[in-house]
C-alpha positions in Angstrom: 188.7 98.6 45.5 187.4 101.3 47.8 187.3 98.9 50.7 190.9 97.9 50.1 192.0 101.5 50.3 189.9 101.9 53.4 191.6 99.0 55.1 195.0 100.6 54.2 193.8 103.8 55.8 192.6 102.1 58.9 195.7 99.9 59.4 198.1 102.8 58.8 196.2 105.1 61.2 196.2 102.5 63.9 199.9 101.9 63.5 200.6 105.6 63.5 198.6 106.0 66.7 200.3 103.1 68.4 203.7 104.6 67.3 202.5 107.8 69.0 201.9 105.9 72.2 205.4 104.4 72.0 207.0 107.8 71.2 205.2 109.4 74.1 207.0 106.9 76.5 210.4 108.3 75.4 211.1 106.3 72.2 211.5 109.3 70.0 212.3 107.3 66.8 208.7 106.3 66.7 207.7 109.8 65.7 208.8 108.8 62.2 206.2 106.0 62.3 203.6 108.5 63.5 204.2 110.7 60.5 204.3 107.9 58.0 201.2 106.2 59.4 199.1 109.4 59.4 200.2 110.4 55.9 199.5 107.0 54.5 196.2 106.9 56.3 194.9 110.1 54.9 196.1 109.1 51.4 194.2 105.8 51.8 191.1 107.8 52.8 191.4 110.0 49.8 191.8 107.0 47.5 188.7 105.5 49.2 186.6 108.5 48.4 187.9 108.7 44.8 187.0 105.0 44.4 183.4 106.0 45.1 182.7 105.3 48.8 180.5 108.0 50.4 182.4 110.3 52.9 180.0 109.6 55.8 180.3 105.9 55.4 184.1 105.9 54.8 184.8 108.2 57.7 182.5 106.3 60.0 184.1 103.0 59.3 187.6 104.5 59.5 187.1 106.3 62.8 185.2 103.4 64.4 187.7 100.7 63.4 190.5 103.0 64.5 189.1 103.5 67.9 188.3 99.8 68.4 191.6 98.5 67.1 193.6 101.0 69.0 191.9 100.3 72.2 192.4 96.5 71.8 196.0 96.9 70.7 196.8 99.3 73.5 195.6 96.8 76.0 198.3 94.3 74.8 201.1 96.7 73.9 200.8 99.3 76.7 198.8 97.4 79.4 196.0 99.9 79.2 192.7 99.0 80.7 190.0 97.4 78.5 186.9 97.1 80.7 183.6 95.5 80.0 182.1 99.0 79.7 184.7 100.0 77.1 184.0 96.8 75.2 180.3 97.6 75.3 181.2 101.0 73.9 183.2 99.5 71.1 180.2 97.2 70.3 177.9 100.2 70.2 180.3 102.1 67.8 180.4 99.1 65.5 176.6 98.7 65.5 176.3 102.4 64.7 178.7 102.3 61.8 177.0 99.2 60.5 173.6 101.1 60.6 175.2 103.9 58.6 176.8 101.5 56.1 173.6 99.5 55.6 171.5 102.6 55.3 173.7 104.4 52.8 172.7 104.5 49.1 175.1 102.9 46.7 176.6 105.2 44.1 179.8 105.7 42.2 181.3 109.1 41.7 182.2 110.1 38.2 185.9 111.1 37.8 
């Protein structure tokens, strides 16, 4: 269940960030999406931690996935550059987070 909450946190954070990009171009109504996206994202992260995923692992996955997905989505939605060097950086981020995830001990927090 922790990973389901983490996916919710990631998706809502990316949507909130993309809404921020749209709002910055003059579409002020998107600020509502920014606020909702970020609130839902942090709630998802809290629920992830309560479900027992370690903070370092959860935050690493959340941040890395957010960076990668936002960079790729921004390429298509806002015509921002996505160079080979940027893609290599995303791959390095993913590898680093996987190393943290695979190296983390498994435990469940007591309520």
